[in-house]
Backbone bond lengths (Angstrom), bond angles and torsions (degrees), N, CA, C in turn:
res aa  C-N    CA-C-N  psi(-1)  N-CA   C-N-CA  omega(-1)  CA-C   N-CA-C  phi
1 M - - - 1.427 - - 1.595 108.16 -
2 T 1.278 113.20 -42.05 1.471 117.59 -177.48 1.504 110.62 -64.05
3 G 1.311 115.05 -32.92 1.510 118.71 178.13 1.495 112.37 -62.61
4 L 1.355 117.64 -41.34 1.421 121.45 178.78 1.554 111.67 -66.28
5 I 1.303 115.45 -41.57 1.496 118.97 -179.60 1.453 107.05 -63.18
6 S 1.323 117.29 -42.28 1.461 121.10 -178.23 1.518 111.82 -61.43
7 I 1.351 115.62 -47.44 1.464 121.77 175.62 1.519 111.50 -59.71
8 S 1.364 116.41 -45.33 1.505 116.40 -179.90 1.497 110.54 -63.73
9 L 1.363 118.54 -44.49 1.382 116.37 -177.14 1.580 109.30 -69.09
10 T 1.227 118.72 -35.38 1.477 121.27 179.42 1.450 107.53 -60.03
11 A 1.329 117.87 -45.92 1.459 122.30 178.63 1.541 115.01 -58.02
12 C 1.248 112.04 -33.40 1.481 117.87 179.72 1.551 114.15 -86.03
13 G 1.295 114.43 6.07 1.459 120.56 -176.55 1.546 118.02 80.77
14 Q 1.409 114.30 9.51 1.444 120.33 -178.62 1.535 109.40 -91.10
15 Q 1.272 117.12 141.29 1.426 118.53 178.18 1.516 109.51 -93.96
16 T 1.288 115.48 149.35 1.466 123.67 177.79 1.566 113.95 -103.12
17 S 1.380 112.35 -12.84 1.451 115.05 178.57 1.508 109.83 -127.62
18 A 1.290 116.66 172.28 1.429 120.85 -174.85 1.638 107.14 -62.27
19 P 1.256 118.86 147.72 1.353 119.81 179.93 1.514 114.88 -70.64
20 T 1.200 122.16 152.70 1.462 122.61 174.28 1.474 111.09 -77.22
21 A 1.301 119.76 168.23 1.486 123.49 -178.39 1.553 110.35 -53.89
22 S 1.323 114.62 -38.58 1.487 117.35 -176.65 1.545 111.62 -75.60
23 Q 1.310 117.09 -15.16 1.491 122.99 179.67 1.510 113.98 -99.58
24 E 1.290 116.93 -12.32 1.457 121.45 -173.57 1.571 110.45 -54.67
25 T 1.299 114.52 142.23 1.536 116.72 173.21 1.538 106.69 -82.87
26 P 1.267 118.49 159.42 1.463 122.29 -178.07 1.552 111.17 -64.31
27 D 1.317 113.77 133.16 1.485 117.24 179.32 1.514 106.47 -76.12
28 A 1.335 116.81 -177.33 1.411 123.90 -178.62 1.540 114.14 -64.29
29 A 1.381 115.88 -32.54 1.470 118.31 178.74 1.528 109.85 -72.23
30 Q 1.365 115.06 -40.09 1.478 113.60 -179.98 1.508 112.28 -70.85
31 R 1.346 120.44 -30.31 1.475 119.25 171.43 1.494 113.96 -70.61
32 Q 1.347 115.51 -29.07 1.498 113.97 178.56 1.525 108.81 -75.60
33 I 1.368 122.30 -32.18 1.416 122.48 174.20 1.542 110.71 -66.43
34 A 1.262 119.96 -34.60 1.469 121.59 -177.70 1.486 102.14 -74.35
35 M 1.335 126.64 -36.63 1.432 125.60 178.23 1.512 108.20 -70.15
36 E 1.267 120.59 -37.69 1.555 121.64 -179.92 1.540 110.94 -67.28
37 S 1.360 117.02 -26.25 1.407 118.48 179.61 1.462 114.21 -73.20
38 D 1.334 118.49 -9.64 1.489 123.58 178.77 1.541 105.32 -74.74
39 D 1.278 115.35 117.41 1.471 118.60 179.67 1.472 114.69 -89.10
40 G 1.319 118.07 5.84 1.458 121.91 -176.20 1.519 115.54 102.24
41 E 1.260 117.44 -18.19 1.469 117.99 -175.71 1.516 111.85 -67.50
42 R 1.319 119.53 -31.20 1.462 121.08 -178.57 1.558 107.14 -62.21
43 T 1.403 112.85 -50.08 1.446 115.68 -178.22 1.536 112.27 -68.46
44 Y 1.279 117.56 -32.71 1.458 119.14 173.73 1.480 110.77 -60.43
45 K 1.257 117.19 -45.58 1.563 120.32 175.94 1.448 114.82 -63.03
46 Q 1.318 119.15 -37.12 1.486 120.00 176.96 1.441 118.37 -79.54
47 V 1.328 118.40 -33.03 1.478 121.92 -172.97 1.520 114.17 -120.98
48 C 1.277 118.99 -40.84 1.532 122.11 -168.82 1.615 114.21 -88.11
49 M 1.387 108.67 -34.30 1.517 112.42 -168.35 1.472 113.17 -59.71
50 A 1.352 118.64 -32.96 1.458 116.08 -176.02 1.519 115.48 -55.82
51 C 1.346 114.54 -28.85 1.462 116.12 177.84 1.624 113.50 -106.58
52 H 1.253 112.43 -39.85 1.538 116.13 -174.78 1.581 110.79 -81.43
53 A 1.256 122.91 -7.62 1.438 120.19 171.28 1.566 114.72 -76.24
54 S 1.398 110.02 -35.46 1.487 111.81 178.63 1.427 114.02 -115.85
55 G 1.403 119.81 -1.46 1.455 120.40 172.07 1.555 109.71 85.24
56 V 1.235 120.11 27.67 1.447 124.67 -177.67 1.553 108.27 -61.04
57 A 1.313 117.86 132.77 1.462 130.16 -179.14 1.535 112.59 55.15
58 G 1.395 112.25 33.78 1.396 114.48 176.72 1.544 116.63 84.76
59 A 1.271 118.29 11.18 1.405 121.72 178.33 1.533 109.18 -67.52
60 P 1.334 117.44 137.83 1.452 120.69 176.49 1.558 110.28 -61.27
61 K 1.282 117.98 126.48 1.421 119.76 -176.63 1.483 112.93 -76.04
62 T 1.304 113.24 145.94 1.512 119.09 -177.93 1.575 103.56 -64.92
63 G 1.260 113.24 135.08 1.494 121.93 173.18 1.534 111.72 83.30
64 D 1.378 119.09 0.61 1.466 121.22 -176.87 1.576 108.74 -90.67
65 A 1.184 121.11 104.66 1.471 122.60 -171.90 1.607 108.83 -71.41
66 E 1.360 114.41 -34.24 1.437 118.56 -179.38 1.566 108.50 -71.10
67 G 1.252 118.79 -38.32 1.503 124.25 -178.16 1.511 108.13 -71.73
68 W 1.301 120.22 -26.73 1.418 121.14 -175.18 1.593 112.27 -97.41
69 A 1.393 114.20 -14.26 1.540 116.24 -169.42 1.465 113.33 -56.44
70 K 1.422 117.12 -40.42 1.499 113.73 -179.15 1.421 114.80 -68.71
71 L 1.439 113.79 -36.82 1.432 120.84 178.87 1.494 111.69 -65.58
72 L 1.298 119.68 -36.90 1.466 120.59 178.14 1.553 111.24 -65.79
73 E 1.327 116.55 -30.75 1.428 120.38 177.90 1.589 110.01 -73.49
74 E 1.223 118.41 -25.36 1.475 119.43 -177.81 1.553 110.50 -77.52
75 G 1.308 118.62 -22.23 1.478 126.37 175.03 1.433 114.89 100.58
76 Q 1.296 114.41 160.27 1.494 120.78 -172.46 1.441 110.45 -69.82
77 A 1.312 126.38 -45.58 1.479 127.35 -177.23 1.477 107.66 -62.65
78 T 1.356 119.48 -46.97 1.500 119.48 -173.35 1.510 109.12 -66.97
79 V 1.370 119.71 -49.03 1.440 122.77 -174.27 1.487 107.93 -62.76
80 T 1.351 119.98 -44.61 1.473 126.12 -176.66 1.580 106.39 -64.08
81 A 1.251 117.83 -45.15 1.472 118.16 -175.11 1.512 108.04 -70.38
82 H 1.262 121.46 -41.37 1.486 120.36 173.88 1.456 116.65 -59.15
83 G 1.379 115.31 -44.49 1.436 115.32 175.23 1.474 112.90 -67.62
84 W 1.378 121.10 -32.62 1.408 124.77 177.19 1.569 109.64 -60.43
85 V 1.256 118.37 -47.33 1.457 126.58 -178.23 1.566 108.81 -72.37
86 G 1.301 118.86 -32.35 1.428 124.55 -174.64 1.509 108.07 112.48
87 V 1.305 115.18 133.79 1.497 118.54 -176.49 1.531 106.99 -149.31
88 R 1.315 113.50 139.74 1.507 123.46 -176.27 1.521 109.04 41.80
89 G 1.230 123.76 -118.76 1.427 124.35 -172.90 1.581 112.21 -87.86
90 M 1.316 116.03 1.78 1.466 118.05 -171.98 1.613 106.23 -97.10
91 P 1.316 114.26 128.84 1.429 117.30 177.57 1.544 110.76 -73.60
92 A 1.315 116.27 159.37 1.496 118.85 175.47 1.509 111.79 -52.16
93 K 1.283 116.84 145.07 1.414 120.11 178.63 1.484 118.65 55.78
94 G 1.368 118.49 23.05 1.407 126.08 -172.06 1.515 112.80 56.86
95 G 1.354 114.24 24.07 1.391 115.90 174.12 1.545 115.55 92.69
96 R 1.348 115.94 -3.72 1.460 121.32 -173.61 1.501 107.47 -115.18
97 A 1.349 117.50 95.90 1.402 125.44 -175.40 1.578 116.04 -54.66
98 D 1.341 114.19 -29.62 1.502 114.83 -177.98 1.484 115.19 -94.43
99 L 1.334 115.18 15.03 1.513 121.85 -179.62 1.443 110.90 -77.59
100 A 1.381 120.04 132.19 1.461 125.85 -177.19 1.549 103.14 -79.72
101 L 1.384 114.62 152.47 1.453 119.75 179.86 1.472 109.24 -66.90
102 R 1.373 118.71 -38.96 1.464 119.98 178.75 1.477 111.41 -52.90
103 D 1.414 112.03 -51.52 1.585 118.23 -178.57 1.558 108.66 -59.53
104 F 1.332 120.49 -47.16 1.369 123.69 -179.20 1.518 108.54 -59.70
105 A 1.272 120.77 -45.68 1.468 124.41 -178.96 1.534 112.23 -62.96
106 R 1.339 114.99 -37.86 1.446 119.21 175.79 1.527 112.92 -63.20
107 A 1.357 113.41 -46.44 1.453 115.37 178.72 1.465 112.66 -64.54
108 T 1.271 120.18 -39.67 1.464 123.57 177.25 1.537 106.65 -60.53
109 A 1.339 121.70 -45.66 1.473 121.01 -177.28 1.535 108.65 -67.46
110 W 1.370 115.35 -33.42 1.498 117.13 -179.52 1.602 107.40 -65.60
111 M 1.358 116.26 -43.11 1.462 117.73 -179.89 1.510 108.02 -62.63
112 A 1.273 119.77 -48.70 1.476 119.88 178.45 1.496 111.35 -56.84
113 R 1.271 122.34 -42.14 1.480 123.25 178.99 1.525 106.86 -64.81
114 S 1.321 122.51 -38.00 1.474 124.23 179.66 1.527 109.30 -58.83
115 A 1.333 117.32 -27.62 1.486 120.81 -177.08 1.507 111.65 -103.01
116 G 1.315 118.36 20.51 1.431 123.06 173.28 1.537 114.68 95.11
117 G 1.345 117.19 2.02 1.475 117.78 179.03 1.502 111.82 -80.86
118 D 1.308 116.82 164.96 1.482 117.36 -177.97 1.588 111.12 -114.53
119 W 1.315 116.06 35.37 1.498 119.34 -171.73 1.584 104.50 -75.64
120 P 1.292 119.59 128.18 1.448 124.14 177.65 1.559 106.15 -82.70
121 N 1.369 110.59 166.33 1.464 118.34 174.39 1.637 100.86 -62.15
122 P 1.303 113.90 147.05 1.496 117.52 -176.82 1.499 112.37 -70.61
123 D 1.338 117.82 136.72 1.478 117.86 170.09 1.527 106.34 -102.17
124 D 1.310 117.63 -171.58 1.457 119.34 -175.07 1.601 110.30 -62.37
125 A 1.258 118.45 -36.18 1.524 120.84 -178.20 1.493 108.38 -68.09
126 M 1.326 120.69 -40.26 1.410 121.69 176.91 1.498 111.92 -69.37
127 L 1.341 120.37 -40.63 1.441 121.65 172.95 1.561 115.27 -57.03
128 A 1.277 114.83 -40.61 1.511 120.89 169.89 1.443 114.60 -61.15
129 A 1.317 121.88 -39.83 1.418 129.09 174.92 1.579 110.33 -64.61
130 I 1.297 114.21 -43.04 1.524 119.94 176.42 1.653 106.91 -61.92
131 R 1.264 116.50 -49.21 1.512 119.43 -179.50 1.532 109.86 -59.00
132 D 1.302 118.11 -39.20 1.508 121.80 176.76 1.553 111.27 -61.82
133 E 1.299 111.08 -43.27 1.513 118.44 179.47 1.563 108.52 -65.13
134 E 1.327 111.40 -40.27 1.484 116.58 -175.94 1.624 109.35 -59.88
135 V 1.314 111.70 -45.66 1.568 117.42 -179.14 1.509 105.10 -61.28
136 K 1.356 122.54 -47.02 1.405 124.51 179.58 1.487 113.71 -55.86
137 R 1.326 115.59 -44.28 1.546 122.88 -179.82 1.413 110.33 -67.99
138 I 1.274 121.51 -42.60 1.446 123.29 179.82 1.663 110.06 -61.93
139 A 1.347 110.15 -43.61 1.462 113.18 178.18 1.501 112.94 -64.25
140 E 1.417 118.22 -39.28 1.424 118.29 173.14 1.446 116.67 -61.64
141 L 1.376 117.98 -40.33 1.449 120.15 178.27 1.567 114.98 -68.81
142 Q 1.315 114.23 -30.23 1.444 123.09 176.41 1.596 112.56 -72.67
143 A 1.287 114.25 -28.08 1.429 121.45 -177.54 1.550 110.18 -81.22
144 R 1.244 118.08 -18.13 1.567 120.50 -178.00 1.528 106.73 -73.05
145 P 1.255 113.31 143.31 1.507 122.30 175.31 1.424 113.20 -69.71
């Protein structure tokens, strides 16, 4: 009976034994490296480009050093947190409810770099700073009449 199951599974593309080294799926560390190699451009293209490429509703344009200058001065944690919560005409999370903060922060850093900034992809410390700014921004918004 085991032989029939093995043949059936093999025919369906299923393996009955452990994969060889060349067949192994990426482990968590390899997946993390692949995620870390994302410099934010992918998320920019999927979520941010619709507004930031053309400057819809006053969005700072990608690559526009003058348009980003004041934002660069505000700092990475502040600008990212304000965008994450929603600011001016921009909806929270760029309008994409399922977007992860790390991806949003990478896209923001990528746009800042495109305009001459030197913002790195966020590490855990930067993500914590962004979360702190997020709490402050929400409190400010709630305190407004």
